[in-house]
C-alpha positions, -999 to 999 in steps of 0.1 A, spaced: -223 -336 -53 -203 -356 -36 -213 -338 -2 -250 -340 -16 -246 -378 -15 -228 -382 15 -228 -357 34 -251 -351 67 -283 -348 49 -273 -378 24 -305 -401 32 -330 -373 28 -310 -359 -4 -316 -392 -17 -349 -396 -10 -352 -365 -28 -338 -376 -55 -359 -405 -59 -389 -382 -60 -380 -362 -83 -372 -393 -109 -403 -408 -104 -419 -375 -116 -402 -369 -142 -403 -405 -154 -439 -404 -149 -440 -370 -172 -419 -390 -198 -442 -419 -199 -475 -391 -200 -466 -373 -232 -448 -403 -252 -464 -408 -283 -477 -445 -290 -470 -454 -257 -486 -488 -242 -517 -489 -220 -493 -512 -194 -470 -481 -191 -500 -454 -189 -510 -479 -162 -472 -474 -148 -473 -437 -150 -509 -435 -130 -494 -458 -105 -460 -436 -98 -482 -405 -93 -487 -423 -64 -452 -417 -51 -459 -383 -44 -475 -387 -12 -444 -399 -3 -429 -360 -2 -454 -358 29 -425 -380 46 -401 -348 41 -426 -327 64 -427 -357 89 -391 -345 98 -400 -310 114 -423 -324 134 -412 -338 166 -434 -369 183 -449 -378 144 -414 -381 126 -403 -401 163 -431 -428 159 -424 -428 120 -388 -435 126 -394 -463 154 -420 -480 131 -391 -480 103 -364 -495 125 -384 -517 139 -391 -534 108 -356 -560 108 -371 -569 147 -409 -578 130 -399 -595 103 -375 -618 127 -402 -624 154 -427 -632 124 -400 -658 117 -399 -670 153 -440 -670 155 -439 -694 125 -417 -718 137 -436 -721 170 -469 -727 149 -455 -751 124 -444 -770 155 -477 -772 174 -499 -773 142 -483 -804 129 -489 -824 160 -527 -810 164 -531 -822 126 -516 -855 126 -540 -863 152 -569 -851 139 -562 -864 107 -558 -902 120 -592 -900 138 -608 -886 109 -593 -921 94 -605 -940 125 -637 -927 142 -669 -923 125 -679 -889 138 -709 -871 135 -711 -849 99 -711 -814 117 -685 -825 141 -667 -839 113 -669 -806 94 -657 -784 118 -621 -806 127 -621 -803 86 -626 -765 87 -605 -759 117 -576 -786 118 -583 -806 80 -547 -796 68 -515 -783 80 -520 -749 65 -560 -745 81 -543 -757 120 -520 -728 113 -545 -704 105 -564 -713 132 -535 -709 161 -526 -677 142 -563 -665 146 -562 -682 185 -534 -655 192 -544 -627 182 -585 -631 187 -598 -640 150 -618 -669 163 -623 -681 199 -604 -702 220 -630 -715 238 -645 -728 203 -612 -745 193 -612 -765 227 -644 -779 220 -632 -793 190 -604 -809 201 -622 -822 235 -634 -851 220 -599 -867 201 -583 -866 238 -571 -846 272 -540 -836 257 -546 -817 226 -566 -794 245 -540 -794 272 -514 -789 242 -535 -760 227 -536 -743 264 -498 -746 263 -499 -729 232 -519 -701 240 -497 -695 271 -466 -696 253 -478 -667 227 -501 -648 253 -476 -645 280 -441 -652 269 -438 -646 227 -462 -615 227 -446 -598 254 -407 -602 248 -419 -593 217 -433 -559 229 -408 -552 254 -378 -556 226 -400 -534 205 -400 -508 232 -365 -510 243 -355 -509 203 -375 -481 200 -359 -462 230 -322 -469 215 -334 -452 182 -345 -421 199 -315 -414 217 -289 -421 191 -312 -404 164 -292 -374 151 -319 -351 140 -340 -356 174 -309 -349 195 -303 -316 178 -340 -308 179 -341 -315 214 -306 -294 224 -322 -263 207 -354 -266 221 -334 -272 254 -314 -243 253 -340 -219 239 -359 -229 268 -338 -224 297 -320 -196 280 -353 -172 284 -360 -187 320 -324 -176 329 -327 -144 308 -367 -133 333 -341 -150 364 -315 -121 352 -338 -97 355 -349 -105 388 -314 -109 401 -304 -69 383 -320 -50 410 -309 -16 400 -320 -27 363 -283 -16 352 -279 -44 327 -252 -59 348 -248 -75 378 -224 -74 408 -212 -94 433 -238 -71 461 -267 -81 438 -255 -118 435 -252 -126 473 -285 -106 479 -306 -126 456 -284 -159 474 -296 -156 501 -335 -160 497 -340 -197 498 -374 -196 475 -342 -184 446 -320 -211 457 -343 -242 455 -353 -223 424 -318 -230 406 -321 -263 425 -345 -270 397 -326 -264 371 -298 -284 387 -276 -259 392 -256 -261 425 -249 -231 445 -214 -229 467 -217 -194 480 -223 -159 468 -186 -154 459 -179 -190 441 -212 -183 423 -201 -150 411 -163 -162 401 -176 -189 378 -203 -160 363 -182 -132 357 -159 -146 326 -142 -119 318 -132 -109 352 -149 -75 347 -159 -75 384 -199 -75 370 -220 -102 355 -233 -94 319 -267 -114 302 -249 -132 278 -225 -139 310 -249 -150 332 -270 -170 304 -240 -193 293 -224 -193 329 -259 -209 342 -261 -227 308 -228 -241 317 -236 -250 353 -269 -266 344 -269 -307 353 -245 -327 366 -204 -329 358 -200 -353 328 -170 -371 315 -158 -344 296 -158 -316 323 -138 -348 346 -112 -354 314 -108 -311 309 -99 -312 345 -78 -343 346 -57 -328 319 -55 -291 337 -41 -307 368 -16 -328 347 -6 -297 326 -3 -276 364 21 -305 373 39 -309 342 49 -271 345 55 -277 384 76 -304 378 96 -282 351 100 -252 379 116 -272 404 138 -285 380 150 -255 371 149 -239 409 177 -273 416 195 -262 386 196 -227 394 211 -239 435 232 -260 422 251 -231 403 251 -212 432 263 -237 456 292 -243 427 303 -208 431 315 -214 464 281 -209 489 276 -230 518 263 -262 520 235 -256 545 224 -293 557 187 -303 556 181 -308 592 175 -344 608 158 -354 637 192 -359 653 204 -323 643 174 -310 657 179 -288 691 162 -298 721 130 -282 734 125 -267 766 92 -271 775 79 -251 803 67 -261 833 92 -296 831 110 -311 855 146 -306 840 
């Protein structure tokens, strides 16, 4: 039970639990005697929740699942974007509403024009609605400009500034932010990464098995060094390996890396696994493993040198002649042929 709600699949397990609970609740409300009509309506509404079970299937459809997960995870960003949009609309709507209200009190305009002013900018919420509609295309910005033009040239300019901020800056920033968030979500999506890894392994495994059939000239089921040397001399095959980002550094080096059991021949499993390991550029874990192996070899070499030094000290302690280390002064002079001396 603990693993059910805290394991890797905890989100889907909780979702399944809620769906089953709502189904049980619906059955209980439907067949209970003396149930209020409002509860029966609630039971019918709960029945709609069963449709949510289709989301369980979405996880196995890669592209659809990615879109659904991206949409759900960008909801907090959408909420904060709406808050910022409301603040910007409120600032401009307050300025325009105040000017329109003062104009209606002071001027005597024709009734059709006053009606337009009242309909679009008569109050704060109507001004906010008009600005929001102009942003999303619900009303023509030219129509609102003609209404504001009779007030003063400053207010159409203020309206143009609002349009520039919303269309050229705000909406583009929100779009870019949502795209970046979507890429980040896809990159850290656990199930997406597992599915992609499995698909790539199956795809490349199939390609490498076909490649093995081409390398195995005698169809013996194993690749020998002469066969590897013959196939790697083909430029087309080397280009094909480069397509999979597999470096080729000589026939012997490649054969040595593929022959993991050192049997002198490469089986199909060794061939596929070896090419999968060689595929791509070196990763951080590869460099860390190499550094660990080098450090271990250096430690072993230092221990061996200490052991050799102790053995030499024991030999000298038993009375062996001590051979001095030759220095520059003690080196014998070398006679060069053809010299004046």
